[in-house]
Structure formats: structure tokens, C-alpha cells
N, CA, C and O atoms as a GROMACS GRO file, in nm:
protein
  344
    1UNK      N    1  -0.761   8.204   6.950
    1UNK     CA    2  -0.924   8.260   6.982
    1UNK      C    3  -0.952   8.130   6.970
    1UNK      O    4  -0.982   8.104   7.087
    2UNK      N    5  -0.964   8.022   6.907
    2UNK     CA    6  -1.034   7.924   6.922
    2UNK      C    7  -0.980   7.854   7.100
    2UNK      O    8  -1.058   7.815   7.187
    3UNK      N    9  -0.846   7.856   7.108
    3UNK     CA   10  -0.820   7.817   7.261
    3UNK      C   11  -0.893   7.896   7.388
    3UNK      O   12  -0.935   7.853   7.496
    4UNK      N   13  -0.890   8.020   7.335
    4UNK     CA   14  -0.987   8.095   7.422
    4UNK      C   15  -1.098   8.070   7.452
    4UNK      O   16  -1.136   8.059   7.568
    5UNK      N   17  -1.188   8.054   7.324
    5UNK     CA   18  -1.304   7.978   7.342
    5UNK      C   19  -1.343   7.846   7.385
    5UNK      O   20  -1.456   7.816   7.426
    6UNK      N   21  -1.226   7.757   7.373
    6UNK     CA   22  -1.286   7.633   7.432
    6UNK      C   23  -1.231   7.650   7.580
    6UNK      O   24  -1.281   7.563   7.651
    7UNK      N   25  -1.150   7.730   7.649
    7UNK     CA   26  -1.110   7.740   7.775
    7UNK      C   27  -1.250   7.826   7.790
    7UNK      O   28  -1.283   7.763   7.891
    8UNK      N   29  -1.345   7.907   7.775
    8UNK     CA   30  -1.456   7.963   7.796
    8UNK      C   31  -1.574   7.861   7.830
    8UNK      O   32  -1.652   7.850   7.925
    9UNK      N   33  -1.554   7.798   7.722
    9UNK     CA   34  -1.680   7.709   7.748
    9UNK      C   35  -1.632   7.563   7.846
    9UNK      O   36  -1.718   7.500   7.908
   10UNK      N   37  -1.494   7.527   7.848
   10UNK     CA   38  -1.458   7.458   7.970
   10UNK      C   39  -1.526   7.556   8.093
   10UNK      O   40  -1.623   7.525   8.161
   11UNK      N   41  -1.476   7.638   8.100
   11UNK     CA   42  -1.532   7.728   8.236
   11UNK      C   43  -1.686   7.724   8.254
   11UNK      O   44  -1.728   7.730   8.370
   12UNK      N   45  -1.758   7.717   8.171
   12UNK     CA   46  -1.894   7.759   8.176
   12UNK      C   47  -1.949   7.610   8.192
   12UNK      O   48  -2.047   7.601   8.266
   13UNK      N   49  -1.911   7.515   8.148
   13UNK     CA   50  -1.935   7.368   8.163
   13UNK      C   51  -1.919   7.340   8.317
   13UNK      O   52  -2.008   7.289   8.386
   14UNK      N   53  -1.802   7.377   8.360
   14UNK     CA   54  -1.746   7.322   8.504
   14UNK      C   55  -1.837   7.402   8.609
   14UNK      O   56  -1.860   7.366   8.724
   15UNK      N   57  -1.888   7.525   8.540
   15UNK     CA   58  -1.962   7.607   8.634
   15UNK      C   59  -2.082   7.548   8.682
   15UNK      O   60  -2.123   7.533   8.797
   16UNK      N   61  -2.141   7.513   8.548
   16UNK     CA   62  -2.271   7.474   8.509
   16UNK      C   63  -2.282   7.318   8.648
   16UNK      O   64  -2.369   7.294   8.732
   17UNK      N   65  -2.148   7.242   8.615
   17UNK     CA   66  -2.155   7.125   8.662
   17UNK      C   67  -2.138   7.155   8.850
   17UNK      O   68  -2.201   7.074   8.918
   18UNK      N   69  -2.095   7.213   8.891
   18UNK     CA   70  -2.112   7.241   8.994
   18UNK      C   71  -2.214   7.293   9.049
   18UNK      O   72  -2.238   7.239   9.157
   19UNK      N   73  -2.286   7.377   9.020
   19UNK     CA   74  -2.429   7.409   9.022
   19UNK      C   75  -2.497   7.343   9.066
   19UNK      O   76  -2.552   7.350   9.176
   20UNK      N   77  -2.508   7.236   8.956
   20UNK     CA   78  -2.600   7.108   8.922
   20UNK      C   79  -2.615   7.011   9.064
   20UNK      O   80  -2.718   6.969   9.118
   21UNK      N   81  -2.449   6.989   9.110
   21UNK     CA   82  -2.343   6.919   9.206
   21UNK      C   83  -2.454   6.991   9.329
   21UNK      O   84  -2.526   6.918   9.398
   22UNK      N   85  -2.453   7.118   9.339
   22UNK     CA   86  -2.445   7.157   9.459
   22UNK      C   87  -2.625   7.162   9.513
   22UNK      O   88  -2.662   7.167   9.630
   23UNK      N   89  -2.712   7.157   9.398
   23UNK     CA   90  -2.823   7.139   9.373
   23UNK      C   91  -2.894   7.028   9.444
   23UNK      O   92  -2.996   7.033   9.512
   24UNK      N   93  -2.800   6.906   9.407
   24UNK     CA   94  -2.843   6.739   9.406
   24UNK      C   95  -2.762   6.738   9.569
   24UNK      O   96  -2.828   6.679   9.654
   25UNK      N   97  -2.664   6.780   9.604
   25UNK     CA   98  -2.673   6.795   9.728
   25UNK      C   99  -2.749   6.840   9.835
   25UNK      O  100  -2.744   6.782   9.943
   26UNK      N  101  -2.845   6.975   9.807
   26UNK     CA  102  -2.943   6.998   9.875
   26UNK      C  103  -3.005   6.921   9.871
   26UNK      O  104  -3.009   6.856   9.975
   27UNK      N  105  -3.089   6.876   9.766
   27UNK     CA  106  -3.183   6.777   9.759
   27UNK      C  107  -3.167   6.646   9.836
   27UNK      O  108  -3.244   6.602   9.922
   28UNK      N  109  -3.071   6.599   9.798
   28UNK     CA  110  -3.002   6.437   9.937
   28UNK      C  111  -3.017   6.523  10.067
   28UNK      O  112  -3.119   6.543  10.133
   29UNK      N  113  -2.881   6.574  10.086
   29UNK     CA  114  -2.929   6.615  10.223
   29UNK      C  115  -3.057   6.622  10.309
   29UNK      O  116  -3.073   6.603  10.429
   30UNK      N  117  -3.168   6.664  10.182
   30UNK     CA  118  -3.301   6.697  10.280
   30UNK      C  119  -3.351   6.557  10.266
   30UNK      O  120  -3.399   6.526  10.375
   31UNK      N  121  -3.359   6.480  10.198
   31UNK     CA  122  -3.380   6.358  10.145
   31UNK      C  123  -3.318   6.236  10.258
   31UNK      O  124  -3.388   6.140  10.288
   32UNK      N  125  -3.185   6.253  10.311
   32UNK     CA  126  -3.143   6.219  10.419
   32UNK      C  127  -3.152   6.226  10.544
   32UNK      O  128  -3.160   6.132  10.623
   33UNK      N  129  -3.152   6.378  10.572
   33UNK     CA  130  -3.245   6.428  10.690
   33UNK      C  131  -3.409   6.351  10.709
   33UNK      O  132  -3.439   6.286  10.810
   34UNK      N  133  -3.494   6.372  10.601
   34UNK     CA  134  -3.604   6.312  10.669
   34UNK      C  135  -3.586   6.168  10.696
   34UNK      O  136  -3.626   6.138  10.808
   35UNK      N  137  -3.538   6.071  10.628
   35UNK     CA  138  -3.530   5.927  10.642
   35UNK      C  139  -3.433   5.902  10.805
   35UNK      O  140  -3.459   5.804  10.876
   36UNK      N  141  -3.346   5.985  10.836
   36UNK     CA  142  -3.302   6.010  10.971
   36UNK      C  143  -3.377   6.021  11.058
   36UNK      O  144  -3.374   5.957  11.163
   37UNK      N  145  -3.476   6.128  11.020
   37UNK     CA  146  -3.560   6.181  11.150
   37UNK      C  147  -3.665   6.067  11.177
   37UNK      O  148  -3.702   6.044  11.292
   38UNK      N  149  -3.709   6.000  11.077
   38UNK     CA  150  -3.816   5.916  11.096
   38UNK      C  151  -3.743   5.766  11.138
   38UNK      O  152  -3.819   5.692  11.201
   39UNK      N  153  -3.625   5.721  11.114
   39UNK     CA  154  -3.582   5.615  11.207
   39UNK      C  155  -3.486   5.637  11.306
   39UNK      O  156  -3.411   5.551  11.351
   40UNK      N  157  -3.491   5.758  11.341
   40UNK     CA  158  -3.403   5.806  11.448
   40UNK      C  159  -3.480   5.779  11.590
   40UNK      O  160  -3.442   5.738  11.700
   41UNK      N  161  -3.625   5.829  11.528
   41UNK     CA  162  -3.748   5.806  11.638
   41UNK      C  163  -3.751   5.658  11.644
   41UNK      O  164  -3.715   5.610  11.751
   42UNK      N  165  -3.785   5.581  11.554
   42UNK     CA  166  -3.800   5.448  11.592
   42UNK      C  167  -3.665   5.345  11.594
   42UNK      O  168  -3.688   5.225  11.583
   43UNK      N  169  -3.552   5.383  11.606
   43UNK     CA  170  -3.435   5.313  11.630
   43UNK      C  171  -3.421   5.177  11.520
   43UNK      O  172  -3.316   5.115  11.508
   44UNK      N  173  -3.534   5.146  11.452
   44UNK     CA  174  -3.500   5.053  11.392
   44UNK      C  175  -3.533   5.045  11.219
   44UNK      O  176  -3.571   5.152  11.173
   45UNK      N  177  -3.523   4.928  11.119
   45UNK     CA  178  -3.516   5.016  10.982
   45UNK      C  179  -3.499   4.828  10.936
   45UNK      O  180  -3.450   4.733  10.999
   46UNK      N  181  -3.570   4.839  10.792
   46UNK     CA  182  -3.586   4.718  10.734
   46UNK      C  183  -3.454   4.736  10.628
   46UNK      O  184  -3.388   4.838  10.615
   47UNK      N  185  -3.433   4.587  10.544
   47UNK     CA  186  -3.308   4.613  10.490
   47UNK      C  187  -3.295   4.700  10.336
   47UNK      O  188  -3.195   4.730  10.270
   48UNK      N  189  -3.461   4.727  10.311
   48UNK     CA  190  -3.486   4.836  10.186
   48UNK      C  191  -3.443   4.960  10.255
   48UNK      O  192  -3.374   5.042  10.194
   49UNK      N  193  -3.478   4.976  10.375
   49UNK     CA  194  -3.458   5.090  10.409
   49UNK      C  195  -3.356   5.129  10.442
   49UNK      O  196  -3.340   5.251  10.448
   50UNK      N  197  -3.265   5.054  10.472
   50UNK     CA  198  -3.101   5.054  10.514
   50UNK      C  199  -3.016   5.080  10.359
   50UNK      O  200  -2.935   5.165  10.322
   51UNK      N  201  -3.083   4.959  10.292
   51UNK     CA  202  -3.004   4.999  10.101
   51UNK      C  203  -3.049   5.144  10.062
   51UNK      O  204  -2.956   5.213  10.020
   52UNK      N  205  -3.169   5.206  10.067
   52UNK     CA  206  -3.210   5.329  10.036
   52UNK      C  207  -3.127   5.398  10.092
   52UNK      O  208  -3.037   5.427  10.013
   53UNK      N  209  -3.110   5.448  10.209
   53UNK     CA  210  -3.027   5.524  10.280
   53UNK      C  211  -2.875   5.531  10.271
   53UNK      O  212  -2.813   5.637  10.276
   54UNK      N  213  -2.810   5.393  10.255
   54UNK     CA  214  -2.669   5.394  10.204
   54UNK      C  215  -2.660   5.446  10.031
   54UNK      O  216  -2.577   5.492   9.954
   55UNK      N  217  -2.737   5.423  10.031
   55UNK     CA  218  -2.761   5.451   9.863
   55UNK      C  219  -2.764   5.678   9.822
   55UNK      O  220  -2.716   5.766   9.751
   56UNK      N  221  -2.854   5.652   9.929
   56UNK     CA  222  -2.865   5.846   9.916
   56UNK      C  223  -2.721   5.860   9.969
   56UNK      O  224  -2.637   5.909   9.895
   57UNK      N  225  -2.697   5.832  10.056
   57UNK     CA  226  -2.516   5.889  10.128
   57UNK      C  227  -2.442   5.869  10.036
   57UNK      O  228  -2.349   5.948  10.023
   58UNK      N  229  -2.455   5.761   9.944
   58UNK     CA  230  -2.339   5.799   9.791
   58UNK      C  231  -2.375   5.834   9.721
   58UNK      O  232  -2.290   5.867   9.638
   59UNK      N  233  -2.495   5.859   9.688
   59UNK     CA  234  -2.537   5.987   9.587
   59UNK      C  235  -2.448   6.091   9.648
   59UNK      O  236  -2.334   6.113   9.608
   60UNK      N  237  -2.506   6.154   9.750
   60UNK     CA  238  -2.453   6.263   9.819
   60UNK      C  239  -2.306   6.282   9.772
   60UNK      O  240  -2.269   6.373   9.699
   61UNK      N  241  -2.221   6.176   9.829
   61UNK     CA  242  -2.101   6.169   9.792
   61UNK      C  243  -2.035   6.219   9.665
   61UNK      O  244  -1.963   6.318   9.652
   62UNK      N  245  -2.074   6.131   9.574
   62UNK     CA  246  -2.105   6.122   9.422
   62UNK      C  247  -2.079   6.269   9.390
   62UNK      O  248  -1.980   6.304   9.327
   63UNK      N  249  -2.177   6.361   9.440
   63UNK     CA  250  -2.223   6.491   9.416
   63UNK      C  251  -2.123   6.596   9.486
   63UNK      O  252  -2.128   6.719   9.480
   64UNK      N  253  -2.035   6.515   9.552
   64UNK     CA  254  -1.901   6.605   9.640
   64UNK      C  255  -1.965   6.634   9.755
   64UNK      O  256  -1.904   6.734   9.792
   65UNK      N  257  -2.052   6.610   9.841
   65UNK     CA  258  -2.097   6.587   9.973
   65UNK      C  259  -1.964   6.522  10.074
   65UNK      O  260  -1.890   6.424  10.062
   66UNK      N  261  -1.974   6.598  10.144
   66UNK     CA  262  -1.870   6.549  10.224
   66UNK      C  263  -1.852   6.663  10.389
   66UNK      O  264  -1.862   6.785  10.370
   67UNK      N  265  -1.834   6.628  10.494
   67UNK     CA  266  -1.791   6.667  10.593
   67UNK      C  267  -1.931   6.740  10.671
   67UNK      O  268  -1.917   6.860  10.694
   68UNK      N  269  -2.046   6.685  10.709
   68UNK     CA  270  -2.175   6.785  10.753
   68UNK      C  271  -2.250   6.664  10.826
   68UNK      O  272  -2.201   6.556  10.861
   69UNK      N  273  -2.341   6.695  10.836
   69UNK     CA  274  -2.415   6.627  10.963
   69UNK      C  275  -2.464   6.460  10.906
   69UNK      O  276  -2.514   6.368  10.972
   70UNK      N  277  -2.435   6.466  10.787
   70UNK     CA  278  -2.480   6.344  10.700
   70UNK      C  279  -2.385   6.242  10.775
   70UNK      O  280  -2.432   6.155  10.847
   71UNK      N  281  -2.228   6.260  10.752
   71UNK     CA  282  -2.150   6.186  10.786
   71UNK      C  283  -2.112   6.209  10.966
   71UNK      O  284  -2.057   6.114  11.021
   72UNK      N  285  -2.140   6.324  11.042
   72UNK     CA  286  -2.083   6.350  11.174
   72UNK      C  287  -2.174   6.256  11.232
   72UNK      O  288  -2.127   6.185  11.320
   73UNK      N  289  -2.353   6.232  11.187
   73UNK     CA  290  -2.438   6.236  11.256
   73UNK      C  291  -2.536   6.132  11.224
   73UNK      O  292  -2.565   6.041  11.302
   74UNK      N  293  -2.589   6.148  11.100
   74UNK     CA  294  -2.693   6.036  11.087
   74UNK      C  295  -2.618   5.912  11.030
   74UNK      O  296  -2.674   5.809  11.069
   75UNK      N  297  -2.489   5.881  10.936
   75UNK     CA  298  -2.466   5.781  10.887
   75UNK      C  299  -2.417   5.670  11.027
   75UNK      O  300  -2.473   5.566  11.061
   76UNK      N  301  -2.273   5.749  11.099
   76UNK     CA  302  -2.232   5.691  11.244
   76UNK      C  303  -2.382   5.606  11.314
   76UNK      O  304  -2.383   5.483  11.324
   77UNK      N  305  -2.484   5.678  11.353
   77UNK     CA  306  -2.602   5.662  11.431
   77UNK      C  307  -2.700   5.539  11.341
   77UNK      O  308  -2.723   5.424  11.379
   78UNK      N  309  -2.731   5.580  11.257
   78UNK     CA  310  -2.759   5.447  11.127
   78UNK      C  311  -2.708   5.293  11.203
   78UNK      O  312  -2.783   5.197  11.218
   79UNK      N  313  -2.574   5.298  11.240
   79UNK     CA  314  -2.512   5.136  11.258
   79UNK      C  315  -2.566   5.075  11.367
   79UNK      O  316  -2.558   4.955  11.393
   80UNK      N  317  -2.641   5.192  11.453
   80UNK     CA  318  -2.722   5.120  11.581
   80UNK      C  319  -2.842   5.091  11.585
   80UNK      O  320  -2.897   5.025  11.674
   81UNK      N  321  -2.913   5.155  11.452
   81UNK     CA  322  -3.042   5.097  11.468
   81UNK      C  323  -3.076   4.932  11.441
   81UNK      O  324  -3.006   4.874  11.358
   82UNK      N  325  -3.173   4.866  11.503
   82UNK     CA  326  -3.228   4.721  11.500
   82UNK      C  327  -3.270   4.684  11.339
   82UNK      O  328  -3.367   4.733  11.281
   83UNK      N  329  -3.192   4.606  11.293
   83UNK     CA  330  -3.246   4.566  11.133
   83UNK      C  331  -3.350   4.445  11.162
   83UNK      O  332  -3.324   4.330  11.197
   84UNK      N  333  -3.477   4.506  11.137
   84UNK     CA  334  -3.584   4.425  11.152
   84UNK      C  335  -3.574   4.285  11.032
   84UNK      O  336  -3.515   4.327  10.932
   85UNK      N  337  -3.601   4.188  11.019
   85UNK     CA  338  -3.643   4.050  10.940
   85UNK      C  339  -3.742   4.140  10.866
   85UNK      O  340  -3.823   4.206  10.931
   86UNK      N  341  -3.740   4.144  10.712
   86UNK     CA  342  -3.814   4.163  10.612
   86UNK      C  343  -3.963   4.071  10.599
   86UNK      O  344  -4.038   4.087  10.503
   0.00000   0.00000   0.00000
């Protein structure tokens, strides 16, 4: 009985954790896309912008994000943007 109860709790926790990760990935993808659209248009950014963008991608990956436009388009192109002096 206790083993079944623990398994049930573990399954519920894992389901909630996955749901939370999905929600966070969606929010982060939106923020990455917003930043990408802005910097794609200007083809330049500051170190602060660069650090924030890379941080968003790292957070996205930490929540299970992989194989999306973030890695196929946004991240590779960001390496071509001019880095402005702060």
C-alpha cells in the first residue's frame, strides 16, 4: 500500500514538473523570439543584450528545450550580429 502511494505521488510530481517545464519553455521561447526579432532587424546588440539572450537560451535548455527555431535560427544568427561597445 505504501509503495503504491509513493509511486502515485512520484507520478503526480513528475507530471506537475513536466507541465511546469512546458509552461516555462513556452514563456522563454516567446521572450527569445521577441529579442530575436528586435536584434535581427538591427543586426547589432550590446554585451548586456547578448548576455540576457544567452541566459534565456540556457534557461530554455534547462527546462528541456531542444530542437526548435531557438537552436536552428535564433542562436546561430545571433553570432553574426555586431557587438556594440557599451
